C-alpha positions in Angstrom: 0.5 112.2 -2.4 -0.5 109.1 -4.2 3.1 108.0 -4.6 3.6 108.4 -0.9 0.6 106.4 -0.1 1.6 103.6 -2.4 5.1 103.6 -0.9 3.8 103.3 2.6 1.4 100.5 1.5 4.3 98.5 -0.1 6.5 99.1 3.0 3.7 97.8 5.3 3.2 94.6 3.2 6.9 94.0 2.9 7.2 94.4 6.7 4.3 91.9 7.2 6.1 89.4 5.0 9.3 89.5 6.8 7.4 89.6 10.2 5.9 86.1 9.6 7.3 83.6 12.1 8.3 80.0 11.3 5.6 77.6 12.4 6.9 74.4 13.9 4.2 71.7 14.0 5.5 68.7 16.0 3.0 66.4 14.4 4.0 67.2 10.8 7.7 67.0 11.6 7.3 63.6 13.4 5.1 62.4 10.5 7.8 63.4 7.9 10.6 61.7 10.0 8.4 58.6 10.6 7.7 58.2 6.9 11.4 57.7 6.3 13.6 56.6 9.1 12.1 56.8 12.6 10.7 53.7 14.3 7.1 53.1 13.7 5.1 53.6 16.9 1.4 54.4 16.6 1.4 55.8 20.2 3.7 58.6 19.3 1.4 60.1 16.8 0.2 63.7 17.3 -2.5 64.6 18.2 -3.3 61.8 20.6 -6.7 60.6 21.5 -6.5 62.0 24.9 -8.6 61.0 27.9 -11.4 58.7 26.8 -10.7 59.6 23.2 -12.2 63.0 23.7 -9.5 65.1 22.1 -11.2 67.0 19.3 -8.0 67.5 17.4 -7.5 63.8 17.3 -10.8 63.3 15.7 -10.2 66.1 13.3 -6.9 64.7 12.2 -7.3 60.9 12.5 -10.8 59.9 13.6 -13.0 61.5 10.9 -10.7 61.1 7.8 -8.6 58.0 8.2 -8.7 56.3 11.6 -6.5 53.4 10.6 -3.8 55.6 9.0 -1.6 55.9 12.1 -2.0 52.1 12.7 -0.3 51.2 9.3 3.4 51.3 8.8 3.9 53.3 5.6 7.7 53.8 5.8 9.5 53.1 2.5 12.3 51.6 4.5 10.0 49.4 6.6 10.2 45.6 6.5 7.5 45.5 3.9 8.0 49.0 2.6 8.3 49.7 -1.2 11.9 50.9 -0.9 12.9 47.8 1.1 11.2 45.6 -1.5 13.0 47.5 -4.2 16.3 47.1 -2.6 15.6 43.4 -2.0 14.6 43.1 -5.7 17.8 44.9 -6.8 19.9 42.6 -4.6 18.1 39.5 -6.1 18.8 40.8 -9.5 22.3 41.5 -8.8 22.7 37.9 -7.5 21.1 36.6 -10.7 23.4 38.8 -12.8 26.4 37.5 -11.0 25.3 33.9 -11.6 24.7 34.7 -15.3 28.1 36.4 -15.5 29.8 33.4 -13.8 28.0 31.1 -16.2 28.9 33.2 -19.2 32.5 33.4 -18.1 32.7 29.6 -17.7 31.1 29.2 -21.2 33.7 31.8 -22.5 36.6 30.1 -20.9 35.5 26.8 -22.2 35.0 28.1 -25.6 38.5 29.7 -25.5 40.0 26.5 -24.4 38.4 24.5 -27.1 39.4 27.1 -29.7 43.0 26.9 -28.4 42.9 23.1 -28.6 41.3 23.1 -32.1 43.0 26.0 -33.7 45.8 25.2 -36.1 47.5 28.4 -35.4 48.3 27.3 -31.9 49.3 23.8 -32.7 53.0 24.6 -32.3 52.3 25.3 -28.6 51.0 21.9 -27.9 53.1 20.2 -25.2 53.2 16.8 -26.9 54.5 18.5 -30.1 57.1 20.5 -28.1 58.3 17.5 -26.1 58.2 14.6 -28.7 56.9 15.1 -32.2 58.9 18.3 -33.0 62.2 16.3 -32.5 60.9 13.2 -34.3 59.8 15.3 -37.4 62.9 17.6 -37.4 64.6 15.6 -40.3 61.5 15.7 -42.3 60.8 19.4 -41.8 64.4 20.4 -42.4 65.6 18.0 -45.0 67.9 19.0 -47.8 70.4 17.5 -50.3 73.2 18.0 -47.7 71.4 16.2 -44.8 70.3 13.3 -47.1 73.4 12.8 -49.3 76.0 14.3 -47.0 76.6 11.2 -44.7 77.0 9.0 -47.8 80.2 8.8 -49.9 80.3 10.5 -53.3 80.2 7.2 -55.2 77.0 6.1 -53.3 75.5 9.5 -53.7 76.2 9.5 -57.4 74.8 6.0 -57.8 71.6 7.0 -55.9 71.1 10.2 -58.0 71.7 8.4 -61.3 69.4 5.6 -60.6 66.5 8.0 -59.5 66.4 6.8 -56.0 67.3 10.1 -54.5 64.4 11.8 -56.7 61.9 9.2 -55.5 63.0 9.7 -51.9 62.7 13.4 -51.9 59.3 13.2 -53.6 58.1 10.9 -50.8 59.5 13.3 -48.2 57.8 16.2 -49.9 54.4 14.6 -49.7 54.9 13.6 -46.1 55.9 17.1 -45.2 53.0 18.6 -47.0 50.6 16.3 -45.1 52.3 17.1 -41.8 51.9 20.8 -42.5 48.2 20.3 -43.2 47.7 18.4 -39.9 49.4 21.2 -38.1 47.5 24.1 -39.7 44.0 22.5 -40.1 41.5 23.2 -37.3 40.7 19.9 -35.6 40.4 18.6 -32.1 43.6 17.8 -30.3 43.1 14.0 -30.3 42.7 13.9 -34.1 45.8 16.0 -34.5 47.9 13.7 -32.4 46.5 10.7 -34.2 47.6 12.2 -37.5 51.0 12.9 -36.1 51.3 9.3 -35.0 50.4 7.9 -38.5 52.6 10.3 -40.3 55.5 9.5 -38.0 55.0 5.7 -38.8 55.0 6.4 -42.4 58.2 8.5 -42.1 59.9 5.8 -40.1 59.1 3.2 -42.8 60.2 5.5 -45.5 63.5 6.2 -43.7 64.0 2.4 -43.2 63.5 1.8 -47.0 66.0 4.6 -47.7 68.5 3.0 -45.4 68.1 -0.3 -47.1 68.6 1.3 -50.6 71.7 3.3 -49.5 73.2 0.1 -47.9 72.5 -1.9 -51.0 74.0 0.8 -53.3 77.1 0.8 -51.1 77.4 -2.9 -51.2 77.0 -3.0 -55.0 79.9 -0.4 -55.3 82.1 -2.5 -53.2 81.3 -5.7 -55.1 81.9 -4.0 -58.3 85.2 -2.7 -57.1 86.3 -6.1 -55.9 85.3 -7.6 -59.2 87.3 -5.1 -61.1 90.4 -5.8 -59.0 90.0 -9.5 -59.6 89.7 -9.0 -63.3 92.6 -6.6 -63.4 95.0 -8.9 -61.4 97.4 -11.1 -63.3 97.1 -14.7 -62.4 100.2 -17.0 -62.8 99.9 -20.8 -62.8 102.9 -23.1 -62.2 103.2 -26.7 -63.1 101.2 -29.1 -61.2 102.6 -32.1 -59.3 101.0 -34.6 -57.1 102.6 -32.9 -54.0 100.9 -29.5 -55.0 97.6 -30.4 -53.3 99.3 -31.6 -50.2 101.4 -28.5 -50.0 98.3 -26.3 -50.4 96.6 -28.3 -47.6 99.6 -27.9 -45.2 99.7 -24.2 -46.0 96.0 -23.8 -45.1 96.4 -25.7 -41.9 99.4 -23.7 -40.9 97.5 -20.4 -41.6 94.7 -21.7 -39.6 97.0 -22.4 -36.6 96.4 -26.2 -36.6 
């Protein structure tokens, strides 16, 4: 019997729970909507004051507790609402972040440009080096015994080697090449690097001029020595001299000169 009574009681409570109806309070719904997205209008608040402000529900809801509540716009998305202020602050921070990013990118690009100009690892990509100095320094960077002594004759080459001029010239070229390699690989600003190229090129041109003079002098010495040996080796015959010998010699010279 007790179990039956308990079962009936539980069924009655359960039926009462499911029998509850959903309560739709227009004032609460409007208030929830107005707090978020609906246009603020204090005349649309429920309950209203009524005729001569005699509506008791109005006084119970608004008049006695907070009469100015429905007169204040409390929407988060209103013009002065906290959400609008937060969104405005986020937009301002994004704008500031973009400005900082643009400034940092500018500084980064400037730094990379300066590194590219000053780095010795990228000196070979300099336009002035590619268009002019690379060709001017090619004989210095690629010199060898064949390029130096090849255009000369074997006698001139042997004379330059025996007298030590070739050794002196290669030592000077080696020092200039080492200085040029240092100017190309050392980190420095582009203007200083170009000035170093200019000075080294002037020194190389002066050295090449001295070498040309030495090679020309060596070739001339060999030619003069050969002529002297031919003169010394020739047999000279002398005939008897007569007073007409000088006249004959003079006439022969005039005939050869076409006079």
